C-alpha positions, -999 to +999 in steps of 0.1 A: +253+083-325+265+051-310+263+033-343+288+057-359+313+050-332+311+013-338+312+015-376+342+039-378+369+013-369+352-013-392+352+012-421+389+021-414+398-016-415+379-021-448+397+009-464+431-004-451+426-039-464+414-026-498+445-005-501+467-035-492+450-057-518+454-029-544+490-025-535+498-062-539+478-065-571+497-036-587+531-051-577+521-085-589+509-070-622+543-053-626+561-086-621+537-105-644+544-079-671+582-083-667+579-121-668+556-120-699+581-103-722+598-121-751+630-121-730+616-121-695+632-098-669+638-111-634+639-081-610+657-098-581+653-070-556+616-064-549+612-046-515+592-016-503+621+008-510+619-002-547+582+007-551+574+043-560+540+059-555+531+080-586+499+094-602+485+083-635+472+107-661+438+109-643+454+118-610+449+085-593+477+069-573+496+041-589+526+020-578+557+016-600+585-009-596+619+008-596+656+001-592+664-025-618+701-025-608+701-062-599+676-072-626+685-097-653+671-103-688+667-140-691+663-164-720+627-176-722+639-212-717+661-203-687+650-213-652+644-181-632+652-199-600+689-197-610+688-159-603+676-159-567+711-155-552+713-119-563+692-097-540+692-075-510+697-097-480+668-082-461+646-088-491+652-125-494+627-151-483+636-171-453+638-204-473+664-189-498+686-178-469+684-211-451+694-229-483+727-211-482+737-229-450 
């Protein structure tokens, strides 16, 4: 039917957007957990290569934050902005790179 042809791209877009939102929420949840610890952890190298796709105990896909090689355990009173200089260059925000000039 003609309606099916029109709806297919719309449904594909809805599924894609839902997956992107789920991805961002899972990564944000990981970061929020790290920052909520008694001695917060600053990851300092969040990028797609450091996110692993796994399955939970029910078989559903979940994302896990990996590669804590550049991470730092901070004092709860310490300003986390002091740690931004350690990261993969390609993973830095444009404003942190421009502040180096």
